C-alpha positions as CSV (number, residue, x, y, z in Angstrom):
1,M,149.3,72.5,135.4
2,E,145.6,71.6,136.3
3,I,144.3,73.6,139.4
4,K,142.9,70.3,140.7
5,Y,146.5,69.0,140.9
6,L,147.3,71.9,143.3
7,K,144.4,70.8,145.3
8,Y,145.6,67.2,145.5
9,F,149.1,68.5,146.4
10,Q,147.6,70.6,149.3
11,A,145.7,67.5,150.6
12,V,148.8,65.5,150.8
13,A,150.6,68.3,152.6
14,D,147.7,68.6,155.0
15,Y,147.4,64.9,155.8
16,G,151.1,63.9,155.5
17,S,150.1,60.9,153.7
18,I,149.2,59.9,150.1
19,N,147.2,57.2,151.2
20,Q,145.1,59.2,153.6
21,A,144.7,62.1,151.1
22,A,143.7,59.7,148.5
23,K,140.9,58.4,150.7
24,V,139.6,62.0,151.4
25,M,139.8,63.0,147.8
26,Y,138.1,59.8,146.7
27,I,140.8,58.7,144.2
28,S,143.1,55.7,144.3
29,Q,146.6,55.9,146.0
30,P,148.4,54.9,142.8
31,H,146.6,57.7,140.9
32,L,147.4,60.3,143.4
33,S,151.0,59.2,143.5
34,H,151.1,59.7,139.7
35,I,149.7,63.2,140.1
36,I,152.1,64.1,142.9
37,K,155.0,62.9,140.7
38,E,153.8,65.1,137.8
39,V,153.5,68.1,140.1
40,E,157.1,67.5,141.3
41,E,158.3,67.1,137.7
42,E,156.8,70.3,136.6
43,A,158.0,72.1,139.6
44,G,161.5,70.9,138.9
45,F,162.3,69.7,142.5
46,E,161.1,67.4,145.3
47,L,158.2,68.6,147.2
48,F,158.0,65.8,149.7
49,Q,160.5,63.5,151.6
50,R,159.0,60.0,151.6
51,T,159.4,58.2,155.0
52,K,157.9,55.3,156.8
53,Q,155.6,57.6,158.6
54,G,154.4,59.3,155.4
55,C,155.2,62.5,153.3
56,V,157.0,65.4,154.8
57,L,157.2,68.7,152.9
58,T,160.8,69.6,151.9
59,K,162.0,73.2,152.4
60,N,161.1,74.1,148.9
61,G,157.9,72.1,149.2
62,K,156.8,74.4,152.1
63,K,157.4,77.5,149.9
64,Y,155.6,75.8,147.0
65,L,152.6,75.2,149.1
66,K,152.3,78.8,150.3
67,H,152.2,79.8,146.6
68,C,149.5,77.2,145.9
69,E,147.4,78.4,148.8
70,V,147.5,82.0,147.4
71,I,146.5,80.6,143.9
72,L,143.6,78.5,145.2
73,R,142.3,81.4,147.3
74,E,142.4,83.7,144.3
75,I,140.7,81.1,142.1
76,E,137.8,81.0,144.7
77,N,137.8,84.9,144.6
78,L,137.6,84.8,140.8
79,K,134.6,82.4,140.9
80,Q,132.7,84.7,143.2
81,F,133.5,87.8,141.0
82,S,132.4,86.0,137.9
83,S,129.1,85.0,139.7
84,E,128.4,88.6,140.7
85,I,129.1,89.8,137.1
86,Q,127.0,87.2,135.5
87,A,124.0,88.2,137.6
88,G,121.1,88.7,135.1
89,K,122.6,86.6,132.4
90,S,121.2,83.2,131.2
91,V,123.8,80.9,132.7
92,M,124.5,77.2,132.4
93,S,127.6,75.4,133.7
94,I,127.9,71.8,133.0
95,S,130.6,69.2,133.6
96,M,130.4,65.7,132.0
97,T,132.3,62.5,131.3
98,K,133.3,62.2,127.6
99,F,130.2,60.9,126.0
100,S,128.7,62.4,122.8
101,H,125.2,61.4,124.0
102,T,125.5,64.1,126.9
103,A,127.4,66.7,124.7
104,E,124.5,66.6,122.2
105,C,122.0,67.5,124.9
106,F,124.1,70.5,125.9
107,N,124.3,71.4,122.2
108,R,120.5,71.3,121.8
109,V,119.8,73.7,124.7
110,C,122.4,76.1,123.4
111,C,120.9,76.1,119.9
112,R,117.4,76.8,121.6
113,H,118.8,79.9,123.3
114,W,121.2,81.2,120.5
115,N,119.3,84.6,120.0
116,L,119.1,85.5,123.8
117,E,120.6,89.0,124.4
118,N,122.8,87.9,127.3
119,Y,124.1,84.4,128.2
120,S,127.1,82.5,129.5
121,Y,127.3,78.7,128.9
122,R,130.0,76.4,129.8
123,L,130.7,72.8,129.1
124,N,133.7,70.8,130.6
125,E,134.5,67.2,129.8
126,D,136.6,65.2,132.3
127,S,136.9,62.1,134.2
128,T,134.1,61.0,136.7
129,M,136.0,62.1,139.8
130,N,137.0,65.4,138.3
131,V,133.3,66.0,137.3
132,I,132.1,65.4,140.8
133,D,134.9,67.7,142.0
134,D,133.8,70.3,139.6
135,V,130.3,70.3,141.2
136,I,131.7,70.2,144.8
137,S,134.0,73.3,144.1
138,G,131.1,75.1,142.2
139,S,133.1,75.1,138.9
140,A,129.9,73.5,137.5
141,N,126.4,73.3,138.9
142,V,125.3,70.0,137.1
143,G,127.6,67.0,136.5
144,V,126.8,64.0,134.3
145,I,128.8,61.1,135.2
146,H,129.2,57.2,134.8
147,F,130.6,54.5,136.9
148,A,130.4,50.7,137.3
149,S,127.1,49.6,138.6
150,Q,129.0,47.3,141.1
151,E,130.5,50.6,142.7
152,S,127.1,52.1,143.4
153,N,127.4,51.7,147.3
154,I,130.9,53.4,147.3
155,M,129.6,56.2,145.1
156,Q,126.4,56.6,147.2
157,K,128.5,57.2,150.3
158,L,130.7,59.7,148.4
159,F,127.6,61.6,147.4
160,S,126.3,61.5,151.0
161,D,129.6,62.7,152.5
162,K,129.8,65.6,150.0
163,E,126.2,66.6,150.4
164,L,125.5,65.8,146.7
165,E,122.3,64.7,145.0
166,F,122.5,61.9,142.5
167,R,119.8,61.1,139.9
168,P,120.3,57.8,138.1
169,L,119.7,58.2,134.3
170,A,120.2,54.8,132.8
171,T,122.3,51.6,132.8
172,F,124.0,50.1,129.8
173,L,126.1,47.2,128.8
174,P,129.6,48.1,127.5
175,Y,129.9,48.3,123.7
176,V,133.0,48.0,121.5
177,C,133.5,51.0,119.3
178,L,135.3,50.2,115.9
179,S,135.4,50.8,112.1
180,S,132.1,49.7,110.3
181,D,134.2,47.6,108.0
182,H,136.4,46.2,110.8
183,Q,137.5,42.6,110.1
184,L,136.2,41.6,113.6
185,L,132.5,42.3,112.6
186,N,132.3,39.5,110.1
187,G,128.4,39.5,110.3
188,S,128.6,39.0,114.1
189,S,126.3,40.8,116.5
190,G,129.0,41.0,119.2
191,I,132.5,40.8,120.0
192,D,134.3,38.7,122.6
193,I,136.8,40.6,124.8
194,S,139.6,38.1,123.8
195,E,139.5,39.2,120.2
196,L,140.4,42.7,121.1
197,K,144.0,41.9,122.2
198,N,145.6,42.3,118.8
199,Y,144.2,45.7,118.1
200,G,145.1,49.2,119.2
201,F,143.3,50.6,122.2
202,V,142.3,54.3,121.8
203,R,141.7,56.1,125.1
204,Y,141.4,59.5,126.7
205,I,144.4,61.1,128.4
206,G,144.4,60.9,132.2
207,Q,141.3,58.7,132.8
208,F,143.2,55.7,134.1
209,E,140.4,54.8,136.7
210,D,137.6,54.7,134.2
211,F,135.6,51.5,134.8
212,I,135.3,51.0,130.9
213,Y,139.0,50.4,130.7
214,H,138.9,47.4,133.2
215,I,136.6,45.0,131.7
216,T,135.7,41.5,132.8
217,A,133.7,38.9,130.7
218,E,133.1,35.5,132.0
219,N,136.5,34.3,133.4
220,L,138.7,36.8,131.6
221,H,139.7,40.1,132.9
222,L,141.3,42.6,130.6
223,D,142.9,45.7,131.9
224,L,143.1,47.8,128.9
225,N,145.4,50.3,130.7
226,D,148.1,47.6,130.4
227,S,147.6,47.0,126.6
228,S,150.8,46.8,124.6
229,R,149.1,49.0,121.9
230,I,147.6,52.3,123.2
231,V,147.0,55.6,121.6
232,Y,146.2,58.4,123.9
233,V,143.9,61.3,122.6
234,S,142.3,64.3,124.1
235,D,139.1,64.8,122.0
236,R,136.3,62.9,120.5
237,A,136.7,63.7,116.9
238,E,140.4,62.6,117.1
239,Q,139.3,59.4,118.7
240,M,136.7,58.6,116.1
241,N,138.9,59.5,113.1
242,L,141.6,57.1,114.4
243,I,139.1,54.3,115.1
244,S,137.6,54.6,111.6
245,T,140.9,53.6,109.9
246,G,140.2,49.9,111.0
247,G,143.1,48.9,113.3
248,F,141.8,50.4,116.5
249,F,138.9,50.2,119.0
250,T,137.6,51.8,122.3
251,I,135.0,50.7,124.8
252,G,131.7,52.8,125.2
253,I,128.0,52.4,125.0
254,S,125.5,52.4,122.1
255,E,126.0,54.7,119.2
256,F,125.5,58.4,119.3
257,S,123.6,60.2,116.5
258,G,125.6,60.4,113.2
259,Q,128.4,58.2,114.6
260,N,128.3,55.9,111.6
261,S,127.4,58.5,108.9
262,L,130.0,61.0,110.2
263,Y,133.0,58.8,110.9
264,G,132.2,55.2,109.7
265,V,132.3,53.9,113.2
266,V,129.9,51.6,114.8
267,S,129.2,50.1,118.3
268,V,128.5,46.5,118.9
269,P,127.9,44.8,122.3
270,L,130.7,43.1,124.2
271,M,129.7,39.6,124.5
272,N,129.4,37.6,127.8
273,C,130.0,40.7,129.9
274,S,127.9,41.0,133.2
275,E,129.3,44.5,134.2
276,H,127.2,47.5,133.5
277,I,127.8,51.2,133.2
278,L,125.5,53.4,135.3
279,F,124.8,57.0,134.1
280,G,123.4,59.9,136.4
281,I,123.2,63.5,137.2
282,V,125.1,65.1,140.1
283,T,124.2,68.5,141.7
284,K,124.7,70.0,145.2
285,R,122.1,69.0,147.7
286,N,119.6,72.0,147.7
287,G,121.8,73.9,145.2
288,K,120.2,76.6,143.1
289,L,120.1,76.0,139.4
290,S,119.4,78.3,136.5
291,D,116.4,77.8,134.1
292,A,118.9,76.8,131.3
293,E,120.4,74.2,133.7
294,R,117.2,72.7,134.6
295,E,116.4,72.6,130.9
296,F,119.6,70.7,130.3
297,I,118.7,68.2,133.1
298,D,115.3,67.6,131.4
299,E,116.9,67.3,128.1
300,V,119.7,64.7,129.2
301,T,117.0,62.8,131.3
302,E,114.7,62.4,128.3
303,S,117.7,61.6,126.0
304,Y,118.9,58.8,128.2
305,R,115.4,57.4,128.7
306,Q,115.2,56.9,125.0
307,L,118.6,55.4,125.0
308,Q,117.6,53.0,127.7
309,M,114.5,52.0,125.8
310,R,116.6,51.3,122.8
311,E,119.2,49.3,124.7
312,N,116.4,47.3,126.3
313,Q,114.9,46.4,123.0
314,T,118.3,45.4,121.5
315,V,118.7,43.0,124.5
316,R,115.2,41.6,124.0
317,S,115.9,41.1,120.3
318,G,119.2,39.3,121.1
319,L,117.4,37.0,123.6
320,A,114.6,36.2,121.1
321,A,117.3,35.5,118.5
322,D,119.0,33.0,120.8
């Protein structure tokens, strides 16, 4: 079970309401309900009695909560212990949403430091809200996230409430990621969202709230979470290998380096889409960063600057062709 799930369970127990806990934890009520159901299934018994007034811990739920509180305290103690032990090391703790563009930046920093005598580098890939939670909890010192540009006001309030600093990196249009010889390409420079209905959607496990799975183009809204053909995967290589077979697709941004040569997979613009994906860096306000973490921030900032320039050039070329 994920430690974060124990925190969500604790929040519902504290507030006596899934809806209120969801607001505090900045996730949707349906998503939190799904998490609590998973926790109960793994526990093997009901943790809450659902009433009109909210959620009340069962007798076993109260005992379960005491164990959870012990575990969460010990996790915090372990983090403190690890920080003390790692004093003097070159450290870098990064959490990111699942985009190769960001992972490549982490890899480049690691490669530049491979011959140091003492270092500890960590990269975690997760959903946007979990990445933010990693930074808040101290599991990561730097987070790289993405969200819908229309959600900027909501996200800025979250950053302010949690005393986080957000640095925008770039804004991209959604792209369709599919096999380089996919029949939908057919010489076209873009794909209409309606054309995707007959193909399998490949998505990451657990990231139901990701904006890129709820796409609107012109008057058509397509919630890809409700697709009749879905394949759930946990890592990027598995996703790319599956898409390369020709019957599947996913939604992302422009290609990462080696995407076509390594996997035979290309990215083409999603036509008539007014929504954008905003990328940025999250850190604790006034938080201390290591030299390696600052180097990573510089690396990812420059990388996304170049991606933005390439995106802008593509858009200008498309307008010129029209």
